[in-house]
N, CA, C and O atoms as a GROMACS GRO file, in nm:
protein
  324
    1MET      N    1   9.592  11.180   9.080
    1MET     CA    2   9.663  11.092   9.177
    1MET      C    3   9.714  11.180   9.293
    1MET      O    4   9.688  11.165   9.412
    2ILE      N    5   9.794  11.279   9.232
    2ILE     CA    6   9.862  11.365   9.339
    2ILE      C    7   9.756  11.433   9.454
    2ILE      O    8   9.784  11.445   9.573
    3LEU      N    9   9.643  11.468   9.398
    3LEU     CA   10   9.542  11.510   9.487
    3LEU      C   11   9.497  11.426   9.601
    3LEU      O   12   9.474  11.468   9.714
    4ILE      N   13   9.484  11.292   9.556
    4ILE     CA   14   9.451  11.196   9.644
    4ILE      C   15   9.561  11.166   9.760
    4ILE      O   16   9.531  11.135   9.875
    5MET      N   17   9.684  11.181   9.716
    5MET     CA   18   9.796  11.159   9.803
    5MET      C   19   9.799  11.280   9.904
    5MET      O   20   9.829  11.262  10.022
    6ASP      N   21   9.766  11.405   9.856
    6ASP     CA   22   9.755  11.513   9.937
    6ASP      C   23   9.652  11.490  10.048
    6ASP      O   24   9.682  11.511  10.166
    7TYR      N   25   9.548  11.454  10.015
    7TYR     CA   26   9.432  11.407  10.109
    7TYR      C   27   9.481  11.323  10.200
    7TYR      O   28   9.478  11.350  10.320
    8LEU      N   29   9.531  11.212  10.152
    8LEU     CA   30   9.591  11.120  10.241
    8LEU      C   31   9.681  11.176  10.341
    8LEU      O   32   9.664  11.139  10.457
    9GLY      N   33   9.778  11.263  10.314
    9GLY     CA   34   9.850  11.323  10.407
    9GLY      C   35   9.791  11.404  10.527
    9GLY      O   36   9.826  11.406  10.645
   10TRP      N   37   9.684  11.472  10.458
   10TRP     CA   38   9.604  11.556  10.572
   10TRP      C   39   9.535  11.451  10.655
   10TRP      O   40   9.544  11.461  10.777
   11ILE      N   41   9.468  11.355  10.603
   11ILE     CA   42   9.397  11.245  10.682
   11ILE      C   43   9.485  11.181  10.790
   11ILE      O   44   9.444  11.157  10.904
   12GLY      N   45   9.615  11.154  10.745
   12GLY     CA   46   9.714  11.098  10.828
   12GLY      C   47   9.740  11.202  10.958
   12GLY      O   48   9.731  11.166  11.075
   13ALA      N   49   9.770  11.323  10.920
   13ALA     CA   50   9.787  11.428  11.016
   13ALA      C   51   9.660  11.428  11.122
   13ALA      O   52   9.678  11.431  11.244
   14VAL      N   53   9.548  11.423  11.070
   14VAL     CA   54   9.434  11.430  11.160
   14VAL      C   55   9.422  11.316  11.238
   14VAL      O   56   9.381  11.330  11.353
   15PHE      N   57   9.454  11.190  11.188
   15PHE     CA   58   9.454  11.083  11.270
   15PHE      C   59   9.561  11.096  11.389
   15PHE      O   60   9.531  11.064  11.504
   16TYR      N   61   9.677  11.141  11.356
   16TYR     CA   62   9.785  11.154  11.458
   16TYR      C   63   9.742  11.255  11.568
   16TYR      O   64   9.758  11.234  11.688
   17ILE      N   65   9.683  11.371  11.514
   17ILE     CA   66   9.630  11.478  11.612
   17ILE      C   67   9.529  11.405  11.700
   17ILE      O   68   9.549  11.400  11.821
   18VAL      N   69   9.428  11.351  11.650
   18VAL     CA   70   9.320  11.291  11.723
   18VAL      C   71   9.364  11.204  11.824
   18VAL      O   72   9.329  11.223  11.941
   19SER      N   73   9.443  11.103  11.789
   19SER     CA   74   9.504  11.015  11.878
   19SER      C   75   9.573  11.073  11.996
   19SER      O   76   9.558  11.028  12.110
   20TYR      N   77   9.656  11.184  11.963
   20TYR     CA   78   9.724  11.236  12.064
   20TYR      C   79   9.618  11.317  12.172
   20TYR      O   80   9.629  11.305  12.294
   21LEU      N   81   9.527  11.391  12.112
   21LEU     CA   82   9.428  11.457  12.179
   21LEU      C   83   9.353  11.370  12.275
   21LEU      O   84   9.338  11.400  12.393
   22LEU      N   85   9.303  11.253  12.217
   22LEU     CA   86   9.235  11.158  12.314
   22LEU      C   87   9.322  11.107  12.411
   22LEU      O   88   9.273  11.092  12.523
   23LEU      N   89   9.464  11.070  12.392
   23LEU     CA   90   9.534  11.031  12.500
   23LEU      C   91   9.572  11.156  12.605
   23LEU      O   92   9.596  11.127  12.722
   24SER      N   93   9.577  11.273  12.569
   24SER     CA   94   9.608  11.373  12.634
   24SER      C   95   9.510  11.407  12.741
   24SER      O   96   9.540  11.437  12.856
   25PHE      N   97   9.375  11.398  12.684
   25PHE     CA   98   9.267  11.421  12.772
   25PHE      C   99   9.214  11.307  12.847
   25PHE      O  100   9.110  11.313  12.912
   26GLN      N  101   9.290  11.197  12.838
   26GLN     CA  102   9.239  11.072  12.899
   26GLN      C  103   9.128  11.023  12.856
   26GLN      O  104   9.060  10.964  12.940
   27ILE      N  105   9.083  11.029  12.739
   27ILE     CA  106   8.974  10.963  12.680
   27ILE      C  107   9.013  10.832  12.643
   27ILE      O  108   8.925  10.747  12.659
   28VAL      N  109   9.119  10.796  12.599
   28VAL     CA  110   9.180  10.668  12.581
   28VAL      C  111   9.319  10.666  12.650
   28VAL      O  112   9.382  10.768  12.680
   29THR      N  113   9.361  10.534  12.672
   29THR     CA  114   9.507  10.510  12.723
   29THR      C  115   9.590  10.453  12.618
   29THR      O  116   9.541  10.423  12.509
   30SER      N  117   9.715  10.437  12.648
   30SER     CA  118   9.795  10.366  12.572
   30SER      C  119   9.784  10.213  12.576
   30SER      O  120   9.842  10.139  12.497
   31GLN      N  121   9.709  10.176  12.669
   31GLN     CA  122   9.679  10.025  12.679
   31GLN      C  123   9.550   9.986  12.603
   31GLN      O  124   9.501   9.873  12.612
   32GLN      N  125   9.498  10.084  12.526
   32GLN     CA  126   9.382  10.048  12.433
   32GLN      C  127   9.432  10.033  12.289
   32GLN      O  128   9.524  10.099  12.240
   33VAL      N  129   9.363   9.938  12.228
   33VAL     CA  130   9.410   9.922  12.091
   33VAL      C  131   9.370  10.032  11.997
   33VAL      O  132   9.438  10.059  11.898
   34ILE      N  133   9.248  10.101  12.032
   34ILE     CA  134   9.221  10.218  11.938
   34ILE      C  135   9.308  10.314  11.933
   34ILE      O  136   9.314  10.374  11.826
   35TYR      N  137   9.386  10.350  12.028
   35TYR     CA  138   9.485  10.444  12.034
   35TYR      C  139   9.598  10.407  11.938
   35TYR      O  140   9.634  10.497  11.862
   36HIS      N  141   9.658  10.289  11.928
   36HIS     CA  142   9.751  10.241  11.845
   36HIS      C  143   9.704  10.232  11.692
   36HIS      O  144   9.775  10.257  11.595
   37PHE      N  145   9.567  10.190  11.689
   37PHE     CA  146   9.518  10.184  11.561
   37PHE      C  147   9.509  10.316  11.493
   37PHE      O  148   9.543  10.332  11.376
   38LEU      N  149   9.464  10.404  11.565
   38LEU     CA  150   9.461  10.555  11.503
   38LEU      C  151   9.616  10.605  11.449
   38LEU      O  152   9.640  10.664  11.343
   39ASN      N  153   9.701  10.568  11.542
   39ASN     CA  154   9.853  10.587  11.500
   39ASN      C  155   9.894  10.524  11.382
   39ASN      O  156   9.963  10.583  11.299
   40ILE      N  157   9.853  10.394  11.368
   40ILE     CA  158   9.894  10.308  11.249
   40ILE      C  159   9.816  10.364  11.127
   40ILE      O  160   9.874  10.387  11.021
   41VAL      N  161   9.706  10.382  11.140
   41VAL     CA  162   9.639  10.455  11.016
   41VAL      C  163   9.689  10.581  10.981
   41VAL      O  164   9.701  10.609  10.862
   42GLY      N  165   9.720  10.664  11.073
   42GLY     CA  166   9.796  10.798  11.036
   42GLY      C  167   9.922  10.762  10.972
   42GLY      O  168   9.949  10.809  10.862
   43ALA      N  169   9.997  10.686  11.030
   43ALA     CA  170  10.136  10.651  10.980
   43ALA      C  171  10.130  10.591  10.833
   43ALA      O  172  10.213  10.627  10.749
   44VAL      N  173  10.027  10.496  10.802
   44VAL     CA  174  10.020  10.462  10.667
   44VAL      C  175   9.964  10.566  10.563
   44VAL      O  176   9.991  10.560  10.443
   45CYS      N  177   9.887  10.659  10.615
   45CYS     CA  178   9.845  10.769  10.519
   45CYS      C  179   9.968  10.847  10.498
   45CYS      O  180   9.995  10.878  10.382
   46LEU      N  181  10.052  10.885  10.600
   46LEU     CA  182  10.154  10.973  10.580
   46LEU      C  183  10.260  10.904  10.512
   46LEU      O  184  10.332  10.973  10.441
   47ILE      N  185  10.285  10.769  10.520
   47ILE     CA  186  10.377  10.708  10.432
   47ILE      C  187  10.347  10.712  10.285
   47ILE      O  188  10.439  10.723  10.204
   48LEU      N  189  10.223  10.703  10.247
   48LEU     CA  190  10.181  10.710  10.116
   48LEU      C  191  10.196  10.852  10.058
   48LEU      O  192  10.231  10.871   9.942
   49ASN      N  193  10.167  10.953  10.148
   49ASN     CA  194  10.199  11.074  10.098
   49ASN      C  195  10.339  11.117  10.082
   49ASN      O  196  10.374  11.195   9.994
   50ALA      N  197  10.421  11.063  10.171
   50ALA     CA  198  10.560  11.090  10.170
   50ALA      C  199  10.631  11.029  10.038
   50ALA      O  200  10.725  11.084   9.982
   51LEU      N  201  10.575  10.912   9.999
   51LEU     CA  202  10.626  10.839   9.891
   51LEU      C  203  10.606  10.917   9.769
   51LEU      O  204  10.693  10.926   9.683
   52GLN      N  205  10.488  10.974   9.761
   52GLN     CA  206  10.444  11.055   9.638
   52GLN      C  207  10.535  11.159   9.612
   52GLN      O  208  10.564  11.188   9.496
   53ILE      N  209  10.593  11.230   9.726
   53ILE     CA  210  10.684  11.350   9.706
   53ILE      C  211  10.831  11.311   9.744
   53ILE      O  212  10.918  11.391   9.778
   54ASN      N  213  10.844  11.177   9.731
   54ASN     CA  214  10.997  11.135   9.766
   54ASN      C  215  11.054  11.192   9.890
   54ASN      O  216  11.169  11.236   9.894
   55ASP      N  217  10.966  11.190  10.002
   55ASP     CA  218  11.026  11.249  10.118
   55ASP      C  219  11.063  11.122  10.210
   55ASP      O  220  10.982  11.072  10.288
   56LEU      N  221  11.182  11.080  10.192
   56LEU     CA  222  11.226  10.941  10.249
   56LEU      C  223  11.242  10.943  10.409
   56LEU      O  224  11.205  10.849  10.480
   57PRO      N  225  11.302  11.059  10.457
   57PRO     CA  226  11.301  11.057  10.596
   57PRO      C  227  11.161  11.048  10.671
   57PRO      O  228  11.147  10.986  10.776
   58ASN      N  229  11.068  11.110  10.611
   58ASN     CA  230  10.946  11.105  10.662
   58ASN      C  231  10.875  10.952  10.642
   58ASN      O  232  10.795  10.906  10.724
   59VAL      N  233  10.914  10.886  10.528
   59VAL     CA  234  10.873  10.762  10.512
   59VAL      C  235  10.926  10.669  10.617
   59VAL      O  236  10.851  10.587  10.670
   60VAL      N  237  11.063  10.679  10.654
   60VAL     CA  238  11.124  10.588  10.744
   60VAL      C  239  11.054  10.610  10.881
   60VAL      O  240  11.011  10.513  10.942
   61VAL      N  241  11.041  10.738  10.932
   61VAL     CA  242  10.988  10.775  11.064
   61VAL      C  243  10.865  10.707  11.070
   61VAL      O  244  10.842  10.639  11.169
   62ASN      N  245  10.767  10.716  10.961
   62ASN     CA  246  10.620  10.663  10.984
   62ASN      C  247  10.634  10.512  10.965
   62ASN      O  248  10.541  10.445  11.010
   63ILE      N  249  10.723  10.456  10.912
   63ILE     CA  250  10.734  10.301  10.905
   63ILE      C  251  10.760  10.259  11.046
   63ILE      O  252  10.698  10.164  11.096
   64VAL      N  253  10.846  10.325  11.109
   64VAL     CA  254  10.889  10.292  11.253
   64VAL      C  255  10.770  10.313  11.350
   64VAL      O  256  10.740  10.236  11.441
   65TRP      N  257  10.707  10.431  11.317
   65TRP     CA  258  10.570  10.447  11.391
   65TRP      C  259  10.480  10.348  11.386
   65TRP      O  260  10.430  10.305  11.490
   66ALA      N  261  10.451  10.302  11.274
   66ALA     CA  262  10.346  10.208  11.236
   66ALA      C  263  10.396  10.070  11.299
   66ALA      O  264  10.313   9.994  11.349
   67VAL      N  265  10.529  10.038  11.296
   67VAL     CA  266  10.572   9.916  11.349
   67VAL      C  267  10.556   9.921  11.503
   67VAL      O  268  10.505   9.825  11.561
   68ILE      N  269  10.598  10.032  11.571
   68ILE     CA  270  10.577  10.053  11.718
   68ILE      C  271  10.415  10.021  11.751
   68ILE      O  272  10.381   9.941  11.837
   69GLY      N  273  10.332  10.089  11.677
   69GLY     CA  274  10.192  10.072  11.682
   69GLY      C  275  10.156   9.920  11.686
   69GLY      O  276  10.096   9.872  11.782
   70LEU      N  277  10.195   9.847  11.577
   70LEU     CA  278  10.174   9.711  11.572
   70LEU      C  279  10.227   9.611  11.693
   70LEU      O  280  10.167   9.516  11.744
   71LEU      N  281  10.343   9.657  11.719
   71LEU     CA  282  10.403   9.592  11.844
   71LEU      C  283  10.334   9.620  11.979
   71LEU      O  284  10.330   9.539  12.071
   72ALA      N  285  10.281   9.743  11.981
   72ALA     CA  286  10.199   9.775  12.101
   72ALA      C  287  10.070   9.711  12.094
   72ALA      O  288  10.026   9.674  12.203
   73ILE      N  289  10.002   9.689  11.993
   73ILE     CA  290   9.878   9.622  11.984
   73ILE      C  291   9.902   9.462  12.031
   73ILE      O  292   9.828   9.403  12.109
   74TYR      N  293  10.008   9.412  11.974
   74TYR     CA  294  10.039   9.282  12.020
   74TYR      C  295  10.057   9.270  12.160
   74TYR      O  296  10.004   9.178  12.223
   75TYR      N  297  10.135   9.365  12.219
   75TYR     CA  298  10.154   9.353  12.356
   75TYR      C  299  10.031   9.377  12.444
   75TYR      O  300  10.017   9.308  12.545
   76VAL      N  301   9.942   9.470  12.414
   76VAL     CA  302   9.813   9.487  12.480
   76VAL      C  303   9.733   9.361  12.460
   76VAL      O  304   9.674   9.317  12.559
   77LYS      N  305   9.724   9.303  12.355
   77LYS     CA  306   9.650   9.187  12.332
   77LYS      C  307   9.691   9.070  12.403
   77LYS      O  308   9.612   8.991  12.456
   78ARG      N  309   9.823   9.058  12.403
   78ARG     CA  310   9.884   8.954  12.490
   78ARG      C  311   9.858   8.950  12.639
   78ARG      O  312   9.817   8.854  12.704
   79LYS      N  313   9.888   9.077  12.685
   79LYS     CA  314   9.875   9.117  12.821
   79LYS      C  315   9.727   9.095  12.881
   79LYS      O  316   9.704   9.062  12.998
   80SER      N  317   9.626   9.120  12.779
   80SER     CA  318   9.492   9.111  12.818
   80SER      C  319   9.437   8.957  12.820
   80SER      O  320   9.336   8.925  12.881
   81ALA      N  321   9.515   8.866  12.746
   81ALA     CA  322   9.478   8.733  12.720
   81ALA      C  323   9.522   8.649  12.850
   81ALA      O  324   9.501   8.528  12.855
   0.00000   0.00000   0.00000
């Protein structure tokens, strides 16, 4: 189980890095759902990893990050409707 959580932590880090890279090189914008989706998936993976090692500050930061991503998706969808 610990090995799975380690992999989830690395997968979450990759999702964060990829989303930032895509944004930085203007492949995606912050007005696209995919950017926020990548951040939410990364946050969830890192939350699970942080819970395994009892890293509560990391859990809180990533919960906030995921909530921001969800709110941003709501805003993008509402704006485009």
